[in-house]
All heavy atoms as a GROMACS GRO file, in nm:
protein
  598
    1MET      N    1  21.239  16.259  10.402
    1MET     CA    2  21.356  16.232  10.321
    1MET      C    3  21.365  16.083  10.285
    1MET      O    4  21.387  16.048  10.169
    1MET     CB    5  21.482  16.274  10.396
    1MET     CG    6  21.608  16.253  10.315
    1MET     SD    7  21.752  16.316  10.402
    1MET     CE    8  21.851  16.170  10.405
    2GLU      N    9  21.343  15.996  10.383
    2GLU     CA   10  21.346  15.852  10.356
    2GLU      C   11  21.239  15.815  10.253
    2GLU      O   12  21.265  15.739  10.161
    2GLU     CB   13  21.323  15.769  10.483
    2GLU     CG   14  21.442  15.763  10.576
    2GLU     CD   15  21.432  15.864  10.688
    2GLU    OE1   16  21.338  15.944  10.688
    2GLU    OE2   17  21.521  15.862  10.775
    3LEU      N   18  21.120  15.875  10.268
    3LEU     CA   19  21.009  15.840  10.179
    3LEU      C   20  21.042  15.877  10.035
    3LEU      O   21  21.016  15.798   9.944
    3LEU     CB   22  20.880  15.910  10.224
    3LEU     CG   23  20.757  15.882  10.136
    3LEU    CD1   24  20.726  15.734  10.131
    3LEU    CD2   25  20.637  15.961  10.184
    4GLU      N   26  21.101  15.994  10.013
    4GLU     CA   27  21.132  16.037   9.876
    4GLU      C   28  21.233  15.942   9.810
    4GLU      O   29  21.216  15.903   9.695
    4GLU     CB   30  21.186  16.180   9.875
    4GLU     CG   31  21.077  16.282   9.904
    4GLU     CD   32  21.131  16.409   9.970
    4GLU    OE1   33  21.253  16.432   9.968
    4GLU    OE2   34  21.048  16.484  10.024
    5LYS      N   35  21.338  15.906   9.883
    5LYS     CA   36  21.437  15.812   9.829
    5LYS      C   37  21.373  15.676   9.804
    5LYS      O   38  21.400  15.611   9.703
    5LYS     CB   39  21.555  15.796   9.925
    5LYS     CG   40  21.646  15.917   9.931
    5LYS     CD   41  21.763  15.889  10.024
    5LYS     CE   42  21.859  16.006  10.031
    5LYS     NZ   43  21.971  15.978  10.121
    6LEU      N   44  21.288  15.635   9.895
    6LEU     CA   45  21.220  15.507   9.884
    6LEU      C   46  21.126  15.505   9.764
    6LEU      O   47  21.120  15.407   9.690
    6LEU     CB   48  21.142  15.480  10.014
    6LEU     CG   49  21.092  15.341  10.040
    6LEU    CD1   50  21.202  15.238  10.023
    6LEU    CD2   51  21.033  15.333  10.180
    7GLN      N   52  21.054  15.615   9.744
    7GLN     CA   53  20.963  15.625   9.628
    7GLN      C   54  21.041  15.605   9.499
    7GLN      O   55  20.995  15.537   9.408
    7GLN     CB   56  20.893  15.761   9.626
    7GLN     CG   57  20.783  15.774   9.728
    7GLN     CD   58  20.729  15.916   9.736
    7GLN    OE1   59  20.804  16.013   9.732
    7GLN    NE2   60  20.598  15.928   9.749
    8LYS      N   61  21.158  15.665   9.492
    8LYS     CA   62  21.240  15.654   9.372
    8LYS      C   63  21.284  15.509   9.348
    8LYS      O   64  21.274  15.458   9.236
    8LYS     CB   65  21.362  15.746   9.386
    8LYS     CG   66  21.446  15.759   9.262
    8LYS     CD   67  21.553  15.865   9.284
    8LYS     CE   68  21.659  15.859   9.183
    8LYS     NZ   69  21.657  15.935   9.069
    9ILE      N   70  21.329  15.442   9.454
    9ILE     CA   71  21.371  15.302   9.444
    9ILE      C   72  21.254  15.214   9.399
    9ILE      O   73  21.266  15.134   9.307
    9ILE     CB   74  21.426  15.251   9.579
    9ILE    CG1   75  21.556  15.325   9.614
    9ILE    CG2   76  21.449  15.100   9.576
    9ILE    CD1   77  21.599  15.307   9.760
   10ILE      N   78  21.139  15.230   9.466
   10ILE     CA   79  21.021  15.148   9.435
   10ILE      C   80  20.973  15.174   9.293
   10ILE      O   81  20.939  15.082   9.219
   10ILE     CB   82  20.909  15.173   9.537
   10ILE    CG1   83  20.954  15.128   9.677
   10ILE    CG2   84  20.781  15.100   9.496
   10ILE    CD1   85  20.865  15.177   9.789
   11ALA      N   86  20.970  15.301   9.253
   11ALA     CA   87  20.925  15.338   9.119
   11ALA      C   88  21.012  15.272   9.012
   11ALA      O   89  20.961  15.223   8.911
   11ALA     CB   90  20.925  15.489   9.103
   12GLU      N   91  21.144  15.266   9.037
   12GLU     CA   92  21.235  15.203   8.942
   12GLU      C   93  21.212  15.053   8.934
   12GLU      O   94  21.203  14.997   8.824
   12GLU     CB   95  21.381  15.230   8.982
   12GLU     CG   96  21.431  15.366   8.942
   12GLU     CD   97  21.577  15.387   8.982
   12GLU    OE1   98  21.653  15.289   8.992
   12GLU    OE2   99  21.613  15.504   9.004
   13VAL      N  100  21.201  14.988   9.050
   13VAL     CA  101  21.185  14.842   9.052
   13VAL      C  102  21.048  14.800   8.996
   13VAL      O  103  21.038  14.707   8.916
   13VAL     CB  104  21.202  14.785   9.195
   13VAL    CG1  105  21.167  14.637   9.201
   13VAL    CG2  106  21.344  14.808   9.244
   14MET      N  107  20.944  14.872   9.035
   14MET     CA  108  20.807  14.831   9.000
   14MET      C  109  20.754  14.899   8.874
   14MET      O  110  20.644  14.870   8.830
   14MET     CB  111  20.713  14.859   9.118
   14MET     CG  112  20.745  14.781   9.244
   14MET     SD  113  20.753  14.602   9.219
   14MET     CE  114  20.590  14.566   9.157
   15ASN      N  115  20.830  14.995   8.821
   15ASN     CA  116  20.790  15.066   8.701
   15ASN      C  117  20.655  15.138   8.719
   15ASN      O  118  20.564  15.122   8.638
   15ASN     CB  119  20.786  14.970   8.580
   15ASN     CG  120  20.797  15.044   8.449
   15ASN    OD1  121  20.846  15.157   8.444
   15ASN    ND2  122  20.750  14.982   8.343
   16VAL      N  123  20.645  15.213   8.828
   16VAL     CA  124  20.526  15.294   8.856
   16VAL      C  125  20.570  15.438   8.881
   16VAL      O  126  20.687  15.466   8.902
   16VAL     CB  127  20.448  15.241   8.979
   16VAL    CG1  128  20.392  15.103   8.952
   16VAL    CG2  129  20.533  15.241   9.104
   17ASP      N  130  20.473  15.530   8.881
   17ASP     CA  131  20.503  15.670   8.910
   17ASP      C  132  20.528  15.688   9.059
   17ASP      O  133  20.457  15.631   9.142
   17ASP     CB  134  20.387  15.761   8.869
   17ASP     CG  135  20.374  15.773   8.718
   17ASP    OD1  136  20.478  15.759   8.649
   17ASP    OD2  137  20.262  15.797   8.670
   18GLU      N  138  20.627  15.771   9.092
   18GLU     CA  139  20.659  15.797   9.233
   18GLU      C  140  20.539  15.853   9.308
   18GLU      O  141  20.520  15.827   9.426
   18GLU     CB  142  20.778  15.894   9.244
   18GLU     CG  143  20.909  15.833   9.200
   18GLU     CD  144  21.026  15.929   9.209
   18GLU    OE1  145  21.028  16.013   9.301
   18GLU    OE2  146  21.116  15.920   9.124
   19GLU      N  147  20.455  15.933   9.238
   19GLU     CA  148  20.339  15.996   9.303
   19GLU      C  149  20.238  15.893   9.351
   19GLU      O  150  20.158  15.922   9.440
   19GLU     CB  151  20.270  16.093   9.207
   19GLU     CG  152  20.354  16.212   9.166
   19GLU     CD  153  20.451  16.181   9.051
   19GLU    OE1  154  20.410  16.113   8.954
   19GLU    OE2  155  20.567  16.222   9.061
   20GLU      N  156  20.238  15.774   9.290
   20GLU     CA  157  20.142  15.669   9.329
   20GLU      C  158  20.181  15.604   9.461
   20GLU      O  159  20.100  15.531   9.520
   20GLU     CB  160  20.137  15.560   9.221
   20GLU     CG  161  20.077  15.603   9.091
   20GLU     CD  162  20.077  15.490   8.989
   20GLU    OE1  163  20.066  15.372   9.028
   20GLU    OE2  164  20.091  15.522   8.870
   21ILE      N  165  20.303  15.625   9.507
   21ILE     CA  166  20.355  15.554   9.624
   21ILE      C  167  20.340  15.641   9.749
   21ILE      O  168  20.394  15.751   9.755
   21ILE     CB  169  20.503  15.517   9.602
   21ILE    CG1  170  20.516  15.430   9.476
   21ILE    CG2  171  20.560  15.447   9.724
   21ILE    CD1  172  20.657  15.420   9.423
   22THR      N  173  20.263  15.590   9.846
   22THR     CA  174  20.243  15.662   9.972
   22THR      C  175  20.289  15.572  10.087
   22THR      O  176  20.324  15.455  10.066
   22THR     CB  177  20.094  15.696   9.994
   22THR    OG1  178  20.021  15.574  10.015
   22THR    CG2  179  20.036  15.771   9.875
   23MET      N  180  20.284  15.625  10.207
   23MET     CA  181  20.322  15.546  10.325
   23MET      C  182  20.232  15.424  10.342
   23MET      O  183  20.272  15.322  10.398
   23MET     CB  184  20.315  15.631  10.452
   23MET     CG  185  20.422  15.738  10.459
   23MET     SD  186  20.586  15.671  10.491
   23MET     CE  187  20.580  15.650  10.668
   24ASP      N  188  20.109  15.431  10.293
   24ASP     CA  189  20.012  15.322  10.309
   24ASP      C  190  20.018  15.220  10.196
   24ASP      O  191  19.951  15.117  10.203
   24ASP     CB  192  19.870  15.378  10.318
   24ASP     CG  193  19.850  15.464  10.442
   24ASP    OD1  194  19.909  15.431  10.546
   24ASP    OD2  195  19.776  15.563  10.434
   25THR      N  196  20.095  15.247  10.092
   25THR     CA  197  20.104  15.156   9.978
   25THR      C  198  20.167  15.024  10.022
   25THR      O  199  20.270  15.022  10.087
   25THR     CB  200  20.191  15.218   9.866
   25THR    OG1  201  20.134  15.342   9.825
   25THR    CG2  202  20.200  15.126   9.746
   26THR      N  203  20.100  14.913   9.987
   26THR     CA  204  20.157  14.782  10.017
   26THR      C  205  20.222  14.727   9.891
   26THR      O  206  20.176  14.750   9.780
   26THR     CB  207  20.050  14.682  10.067
   26THR    OG1  208  19.950  14.666   9.966
   26THR    CG2  209  19.986  14.730  10.196
   27PHE      N  210  20.332  14.655   9.911
   27PHE     CA  211  20.410  14.607   9.798
   27PHE      C  212  20.334  14.501   9.717
   27PHE      O  213  20.328  14.509   9.595
   27PHE     CB  214  20.545  14.550   9.844
   27PHE     CG  215  20.633  14.656   9.903
   27PHE    CD1  216  20.666  14.655  10.038
   27PHE    CD2  217  20.683  14.758   9.824
   27PHE    CE1  218  20.747  14.753  10.093
   27PHE    CE2  219  20.764  14.857   9.878
   27PHE     CZ  220  20.796  14.855  10.012
   28VAL      N  221  20.274  14.404   9.785
   28VAL     CA  222  20.209  14.294   9.715
   28VAL      C  223  20.070  14.333   9.666
   28VAL      O  224  20.039  14.322   9.547
   28VAL     CB  225  20.201  14.168   9.804
   28VAL    CG1  226  20.124  14.056   9.735
   28VAL    CG2  227  20.342  14.121   9.841
   29ASP      N  228  19.985  14.383   9.756
   29ASP     CA  229  19.846  14.412   9.720
   29ASP      C  230  19.833  14.533   9.627
   29ASP      O  231  19.759  14.528   9.528
   29ASP     CB  232  19.760  14.435   9.846
   29ASP     CG  233  19.747  14.308   9.929
   29ASP    OD1  234  19.764  14.198   9.873
   29ASP    OD2  235  19.720  14.319  10.050
   30ASP      N  236  19.902  14.642   9.658
   30ASP     CA  237  19.886  14.765   9.579
   30ASP      C  238  19.975  14.768   9.455
   30ASP      O  239  19.935  14.819   9.351
   30ASP     CB  240  19.914  14.889   9.664
   30ASP     CG  241  19.812  14.908   9.775
   30ASP    OD1  242  19.697  14.861   9.759
   30ASP    OD2  243  19.847  14.968   9.878
   31LEU      N  244  20.096  14.715   9.467
   31LEU     CA  245  20.192  14.725   9.356
   31LEU      C  246  20.210  14.594   9.279
   31LEU      O  247  20.275  14.592   9.176
   31LEU     CB  248  20.328  14.772   9.409
   31LEU     CG  249  20.330  14.911   9.474
   31LEU    CD1  250  20.468  14.941   9.531
   31LEU    CD2  251  20.288  15.019   9.375
   32GLY      N  252  20.154  14.486   9.332
   32GLY     CA  253  20.165  14.358   9.264
   32GLY      C  254  20.306  14.300   9.267
   32GLY      O  255  20.344  14.224   9.177
   33ALA      N  256  20.383  14.334   9.370
   33ALA     CA  257  20.521  14.287   9.380
   33ALA      C  258  20.524  14.139   9.416
   33ALA      O  259  20.441  14.091   9.493
   33ALA     CB  260  20.596  14.367   9.487
   34ASP      N  261  20.621  14.068   9.358
   34ASP     CA  262  20.646  13.931   9.402
   34ASP      C  263  20.769  13.932   9.493
   34ASP      O  264  20.825  14.038   9.519
   34ASP     CB  265  20.662  13.836   9.282
   34ASP     CG  266  20.778  13.873   9.191
   34ASP    OD1  267  20.872  13.944   9.235
   34ASP    OD2  268  20.776  13.830   9.074
   35SER      N  269  20.808  13.815   9.539
   35SER     CA  270  20.919  13.809   9.636
   35SER      C  271  21.048  13.865   9.578
   35SER      O  272  21.127  13.927   9.648
   35SER     CB  273  20.938  13.667   9.688
   35SER     OG  274  20.962  13.578   9.580
   36LEU      N  275  21.071  13.845   9.448
   36LEU     CA  276  21.191  13.897   9.384
   36LEU      C  277  21.189  14.050   9.380
   36LEU      O  278  21.290  14.116   9.406
   36LEU     CB  279  21.208  13.841   9.243
   36LEU     CG  280  21.333  13.886   9.168
   36LEU    CD1  281  21.460  13.846   9.243
   36LEU    CD2  282  21.336  13.830   9.027
   37ASP      N  283  21.071  14.107   9.350
   37ASP     CA  284  21.057  14.253   9.349
   37ASP      C  285  21.088  14.311   9.487
   37ASP      O  286  21.161  14.409   9.500
   37ASP     CB  287  20.915  14.296   9.307
   37ASP     CG  288  20.883  14.259   9.164
   37ASP    OD1  289  20.973  14.266   9.078
   37ASP    OD2  290  20.765  14.226   9.138
   38VAL      N  291  21.031  14.250   9.589
   38VAL     CA  292  21.053  14.297   9.726
   38VAL      C  293  21.201  14.286   9.762
   38VAL      O  294  21.259  14.378   9.820
   38VAL     CB  295  20.965  14.220   9.827
   38VAL    CG1  296  20.998  14.260   9.970
   38VAL    CG2  297  20.817  14.243   9.798
   39TYR      N  298  21.263  14.176   9.722
   39TYR     CA  299  21.408  14.157   9.746
   39TYR      C  300  21.488  14.268   9.678
   39TYR      O  301  21.579  14.325   9.738
   39TYR     CB  302  21.450  14.019   9.695
   39TYR     CG  303  21.598  13.993   9.709
   39TYR    CD1  304  21.653  13.961   9.833
   39TYR    CD2  305  21.684  13.999   9.600
   39TYR    CE1  306  21.788  13.938   9.848
   39TYR    CE2  307  21.820  13.976   9.613
   39TYR     CZ  308  21.872  13.944   9.737
   39TYR     OH  309  22.006  13.922   9.752
   40GLN      N  310  21.453  14.301   9.554
   40GLN     CA  311  21.523  14.408   9.482
   40GLN      C  312  21.504  14.542   9.552
   40GLN      O  313  21.597  14.623   9.558
   40GLN     CB  314  21.475  14.416   9.337
   40GLN     CG  315  21.524  14.304   9.250
   40GLN     CD  316  21.477  14.318   9.107
   40GLN    OE1  317  21.357  14.320   9.081
   40GLN    NE2  318  21.570  14.330   9.016
   41ILE      N  319  21.385  14.567   9.602
   41ILE     CA  320  21.358  14.692   9.673
   41ILE      C  321  21.442  14.698   9.800
   41ILE      O  322  21.505  14.801   9.829
   41ILE     CB  323  21.207  14.706   9.704
   41ILE    CG1  324  21.130  14.728   9.572
   41ILE    CG2  325  21.181  14.821   9.802
   41ILE    CD1  326  20.979  14.712   9.585
   42ILE      N  327  21.447  14.588   9.876
   42ILE     CA  328  21.527  14.583   9.999
   42ILE      C  329  21.675  14.607   9.966
   42ILE      O  330  21.742  14.684  10.034
   42ILE     CB  331  21.511  14.447  10.071
   42ILE    CG1  332  21.366  14.420  10.109
   42ILE    CG2  333  21.604  14.438  10.192
   42ILE    CD1  334  21.311  14.495  10.224
   43MET      N  335  21.723  14.542   9.860
   43MET     CA  336  21.863  14.562   9.819
   43MET      C  337  21.888  14.709   9.782
   43MET      O  338  21.991  14.765   9.817
   43MET     CB  339  21.897  14.472   9.699
   43MET     CG  340  21.894  14.324   9.730
   43MET     SD  341  22.016  14.273   9.851
   43MET     CE  342  22.165  14.297   9.757
   44GLY      N  343  21.792  14.769   9.713
   44GLY     CA  344  21.805  14.910   9.676
   44GLY      C  345  21.809  15.000   9.798
   44GLY      O  346  21.886  15.097   9.804
   45ILE      N  347  21.726  14.967   9.897
   45ILE     CA  348  21.723  15.043  10.023
   45ILE      C  349  21.859  15.032  10.092
   45ILE      O  350  21.916  15.132  10.136
   45ILE     CB  351  21.611  14.991  10.116
   45ILE    CG1  352  21.474  15.026  10.059
   45ILE    CG2  353  21.628  15.046  10.258
   45ILE    CD1  354  21.358  14.956  10.129
   46GLU      N  355  21.910  14.909  10.104
   46GLU     CA  356  22.037  14.887  10.173
   46GLU      C  357  22.150  14.964  10.104
   46GLU      O  358  22.235  15.024  10.171
   46GLU     CB  359  22.069  14.738  10.178
   46GLU     CG  360  21.978  14.662  10.272
   46GLU     CD  361  22.006  14.512  10.278
   46GLU    OE1  362  22.058  14.456  10.179
   46GLU    OE2  363  21.975  14.452  10.382
   47GLU      N  364  22.149  14.965   9.972
   47GLU     CA  365  22.253  15.035   9.897
   47GLU      C  366  22.239  15.187   9.911
   47GLU      O  367  22.335  15.257   9.939
   47GLU     CB  368  22.243  14.995   9.749
   47GLU     CG  369  22.363  15.033   9.668
   47GLU     CD  370  22.354  14.977   9.527
   47GLU    OE1  371  22.345  14.853   9.513
   47GLU    OE2  372  22.354  15.057   9.433
   48GLU      N  373  22.116  15.237   9.894
   48GLU     CA  374  22.092  15.381   9.899
   48GLU      C  375  22.124  15.441  10.035
   48GLU      O  376  22.182  15.548  10.045
   48GLU     CB  377  21.945  15.409   9.862
   48GLU     CG  378  21.903  15.554   9.872
   48GLU     CD  379  21.965  15.643   9.764
   48GLU    OE1  380  21.987  15.596   9.651
   48GLU    OE2  381  21.993  15.760   9.795
   49PHE      N  382  22.085  15.371  10.142
   49PHE     CA  383  22.101  15.425  10.276
   49PHE      C  384  22.226  15.372  10.347
   49PHE      O  385  22.252  15.406  10.462
   49PHE     CB  386  21.977  15.395  10.361
   49PHE     CG  387  21.854  15.469  10.314
   49PHE    CD1  388  21.766  15.411  10.225
   49PHE    CD2  389  21.828  15.598  10.358
   49PHE    CE1  390  21.653  15.478  10.181
   49PHE    CE2  391  21.716  15.666  10.314
   49PHE     CZ  392  21.629  15.606  10.226
   50ASP      N  393  22.301  15.284  10.280
   50ASP     CA  394  22.422  15.223  10.337
   50ASP      C  395  22.392  15.158  10.472
   50ASP      O  396  22.457  15.186  10.573
   50ASP     CB  397  22.534  15.327  10.348
   50ASP     CG  398  22.668  15.262  10.374
   50ASP    OD1  399  22.688  15.147  10.328
   50ASP    OD2  400  22.753  15.324  10.441
   51ILE      N  401  22.288  15.075  10.471
   51ILE     CA  402  22.247  15.003  10.592
   51ILE      C  403  22.229  14.855  10.556
   51ILE      O  404  22.234  14.818  10.439
   51ILE     CB  405  22.112  15.056  10.648
   51ILE    CG1  406  22.001  15.046  10.542
   51ILE    CG2  407  22.128  15.198  10.701
   51ILE    CD1  408  21.863  15.082  10.591
   52GLU      N  409  22.209  14.774  10.660
   52GLU     CA  410  22.176  14.634  10.638
   52GLU      C  411  22.049  14.603  10.713
   52GLU      O  412  22.038  14.631  10.832
   52GLU     CB  413  22.290  14.544  10.684
   52GLU     CG  414  22.271  14.401  10.642
   52GLU     CD  415  22.395  14.316  10.667
   52GLU    OE1  416  22.507  14.365  10.644
   52GLU    OE2  417  22.377  14.203  10.713
   53ILE      N  418  21.951  14.547  10.643
   53ILE     CA  419  21.825  14.509  10.705
   53ILE      C  420  21.827  14.358  10.723
   53ILE      O  421  21.835  14.285  10.624
   53ILE     CB  422  21.706  14.554  10.619
   53ILE    CG1  423  21.705  14.706  10.603
   53ILE    CG2  424  21.574  14.505  10.679
   53ILE    CD1  425  21.601  14.760  10.509
   54PRO      N  426  21.824  14.311  10.849
   54PRO     CA  427  21.826  14.166  10.874
   54PRO      C  428  21.706  14.097  10.808
   54PRO      O  429  21.600  14.157  10.792
   54PRO     CB  430  21.817  14.155  11.026
   54PRO     CG  431  21.845  14.292  11.079
   54PRO     CD  432  21.813  14.389  10.970
   55ASN      N  433  21.724  13.972  10.770
   55ASN     CA  434  21.617  13.897  10.701
   55ASN      C  435  21.488  13.895  10.781
   55ASN      O  436  21.380  13.911  10.724
   55ASN     CB  437  21.663  13.754  10.671
   55ASN     CG  438  21.762  13.749  10.558
   55ASN    OD1  439  21.773  13.844  10.479
   55ASN    ND2  440  21.837  13.640  10.549
   56GLU      N  441  21.499  13.874  10.912
   56GLU     CA  442  21.375  13.867  10.992
   56GLU      C  443  21.302  14.001  10.993
   56GLU      O  444  21.180  14.006  11.000
   56GLU     CB  445  21.400  13.816  11.134
   56GLU     CG  446  21.495  13.901  11.218
   56GLU     CD  447  21.641  13.864  11.202
   56GLU    OE1  448  21.675  13.774  11.123
   56GLU    OE2  449  21.724  13.926  11.269
   57GLU      N  450  21.376  14.110  10.983
   57GLU     CA  451  21.316  14.244  10.974
   57GLU      C  452  21.256  14.264  10.835
   57GLU      O  453  21.146  14.317  10.820
   57GLU     CB  454  21.424  14.350  11.001
   57GLU     CG  455  21.372  14.490  11.016
   57GLU     CD  456  21.305  14.518  11.148
   57GLU    OE1  457  21.334  14.448  11.248
   57GLU    OE2  458  21.221  14.609  11.152
   58ALA      N  459  21.327  14.221  10.732
   58ALA     CA  460  21.282  14.236  10.594
   58ALA      C  461  21.151  14.162  10.570
   58ALA      O  462  21.065  14.210  10.495
   58ALA     CB  463  21.389  14.188  10.498
   59GLU      N  464  21.135  14.047  10.634
   59GLU     CA  465  21.013  13.968  10.617
   59GLU      C  466  20.890  14.039  10.671
   59GLU      O  467  20.778  14.010  10.629
   59GLU     CB  468  21.028  13.832  10.686
   59GLU     CG  469  21.126  13.740  10.615
   59GLU     CD  470  21.159  13.615  10.695
   59GLU    OE1  471  21.091  13.589  10.798
   59GLU    OE2  472  21.252  13.545  10.656
   60LYS      N  473  20.910  14.133  10.762
   60LYS     CA  474  20.798  14.207  10.822
   60LYS      C  475  20.757  14.328  10.738
   60LYS      O  476  20.657  14.392  10.767
   60LYS     CB  477  20.835  14.254  10.962
   60LYS     CG  478  20.864  14.142  11.059
   60LYS     CD  479  20.909  14.198  11.192
   60LYS     CE  480  20.964  14.090  11.284
   60LYS     NZ  481  21.034  14.147  11.398
   61ILE      N  482  20.835  14.360  10.636
   61ILE     CA  483  20.806  14.478  10.555
   61ILE      C  484  20.698  14.445  10.453
   61ILE      O  485  20.720  14.370  10.359
   61ILE     CB  486  20.934  14.530  10.484
   61ILE    CG1  487  21.037  14.572  10.588
   61ILE    CG2  488  20.901  14.644  10.390
   61ILE    CD1  489  21.172  14.612  10.531
   62VAL      N  490  20.580  14.501  10.477
   62VAL     CA  491  20.464  14.476  10.391
   62VAL      C  492  20.426  14.604  10.315
   62VAL      O  493  20.384  14.598  10.200
   62VAL     CB  494  20.344  14.427  10.476
   62VAL    CG1  495  20.219  14.411  10.392
   62VAL    CG2  496  20.379  14.298  10.547
   63SER      N  497  20.443  14.717  10.381
   63SER     CA  498  20.404  14.845  10.321
   63SER      C  499  20.523  14.940  10.316
   63SER      O  500  20.629  14.914  10.375
   63SER     CB  501  20.292  14.910  10.402
   63SER     OG  502  20.342  14.953  10.528
   64VAL      N  503  20.504  15.050  10.246
   64VAL     CA  504  20.608  15.152  10.236
   64VAL      C  505  20.638  15.208  10.375
   64VAL      O  506  20.753  15.231  10.410
   64VAL     CB  507  20.565  15.263  10.138
   64VAL    CG1  508  20.664  15.379  10.138
   64VAL    CG2  509  20.548  15.206   9.998
   65GLY      N  510  20.535  15.224  10.458
   65GLY     CA  511  20.553  15.271  10.595
   65GLY      C  512  20.642  15.178  10.675
   65GLY      O  513  20.728  15.222  10.752
   66ASP      N  514  20.623  15.047  10.656
   66ASP     CA  515  20.708  14.948  10.723
   66ASP      C  516  20.854  14.964  10.680
   66ASP      O  517  20.946  14.954  10.761
   66ASP     CB  518  20.665  14.804  10.688
   66ASP     CG  519  20.526  14.769  10.741
   66ASP    OD1  520  20.479  14.837  10.835
   66ASP    OD2  521  20.466  14.674  10.688
   67ALA      N  522  20.873  14.990  10.551
   67ALA     CA  523  21.009  15.006  10.499
   67ALA      C  524  21.075  15.130  10.558
   67ALA      O  525  21.192  15.128  10.595
   67ALA     CB  526  21.007  15.013  10.346
   68VAL      N  527  20.999  15.239  10.569
   68VAL     CA  528  21.052  15.362  10.628
   68VAL      C  529  21.093  15.337  10.773
   68VAL      O  530  21.200  15.380  10.817
   68VAL     CB  531  20.949  15.478  10.619
   68VAL    CG1  532  20.994  15.598  10.701
   68VAL    CG2  533  20.930  15.520  10.473
   69GLU      N  534  21.011  15.265  10.848
   69GLU     CA  535  21.043  15.230  10.987
   69GLU      C  536  21.170  15.146  10.994
   69GLU      O  537  21.256  15.169  11.080
   69GLU     CB  538  20.927  15.154  11.052
   69GLU     CG  539  20.816  15.244  11.103
   69GLU     CD  540  20.865  15.346  11.205
   69GLU    OE1  541  20.931  15.309  11.304
   69GLU    OE2  542  20.838  15.466  11.183
   70ALA      N  543  21.182  15.049  10.904
   70ALA     CA  544  21.300  14.962  10.902
   70ALA      C  545  21.427  15.045  10.874
   70ALA      O  546  21.531  15.023  10.933
   70ALA     CB  547  21.284  14.851  10.798
   71ILE      N  548  21.414  15.141  10.783
   71ILE     CA  549  21.527  15.229  10.751
   71ILE      C  550  21.566  15.311  10.874
   71ILE      O  551  21.683  15.317  10.911
   71ILE     CB  552  21.492  15.322  10.633
   71ILE    CG1  553  21.477  15.241  10.504
   71ILE    CG2  554  21.599  15.430  10.616
   71ILE    CD1  555  21.409  15.317  10.390
   72LYS      N  556  21.467  15.371  10.938
   72LYS     CA  557  21.494  15.453  11.058
   72LYS      C  558  21.559  15.369  11.168
   72LYS      O  559  21.654  15.412  11.232
   72LYS     CB  560  21.365  15.518  11.109
   72LYS     CG  561  21.317  15.631  11.021
   72LYS     CD  562  21.190  15.692  11.077
   72LYS     CE  563  21.142  15.804  10.988
   72LYS     NZ  564  21.012  15.857  11.030
   73ASN      N  565  21.508  15.248  11.189
   73ASN     CA  566  21.564  15.160  11.292
   73ASN      C  567  21.708  15.122  11.260
   73ASN      O  568  21.793  15.118  11.349
   73ASN     CB  569  21.479  15.033  11.306
   73ASN     CG  570  21.343  15.061  11.366
   73ASN    OD1  571  21.320  15.164  11.427
   73ASN    ND2  572  21.250  14.970  11.345
   74ALA      N  573  21.736  15.094  11.134
   74ALA     CA  574  21.872  15.055  11.094
   74ALA      C  575  21.970  15.172  11.106
   74ALA      O  576  22.084  15.154  11.144
   74ALA     CB  577  21.871  15.000  10.952
   75ILE      N  578  21.920  15.291  11.073
   75ILE     CA  579  22.007  15.411  11.082
   75ILE      C  580  22.037  15.443  11.227
   75ILE      O  581  22.151  15.477  11.261
   75ILE     CB  582  21.940  15.531  11.010
   75ILE    CG1  583  21.941  15.508  10.858
   75ILE    CG2  584  22.013  15.662  11.044
   75ILE    CD1  585  21.862  15.610  10.779
   76ASP      N  586  21.936  15.429  11.314
   76ASP     CA  587  21.954  15.461  11.456
   76ASP      C  588  22.033  15.355  11.532
   76ASP      O  589  22.084  15.381  11.640
   76ASP     CB  590  21.818  15.480  11.523
   76ASP     CG  591  21.746  15.604  11.472
   76ASP    OD1  592  21.814  15.692  11.415
   76ASP    OD2  593  21.622  15.613  11.488
   77ALA      N  594  22.040  15.235  11.476
   77ALA     CA  595  22.106  15.124  11.547
   77ALA      C  596  22.254  15.145  11.561
   77ALA      O  597  22.318  15.212  11.488
   77ALA     CB  598  22.078  14.992  11.474
   0.00000   0.00000   0.00000
């Protein structure tokens, strides 16, 4: 469920097809995201899931899998 919502957010920000986004997709290397793109994705995640991801946690998010873990951790906290 997290992955599907995340795919939608990433696809909107990065202008790519949702099908191209997997758990192993990295934001910078695979999608060509810059820091602003990653910030927009994080903001979209926080809004969609009604959570807050601390900056130090956000800095560790490199791949879609990392983002899913951050979402799960924030929801469980």
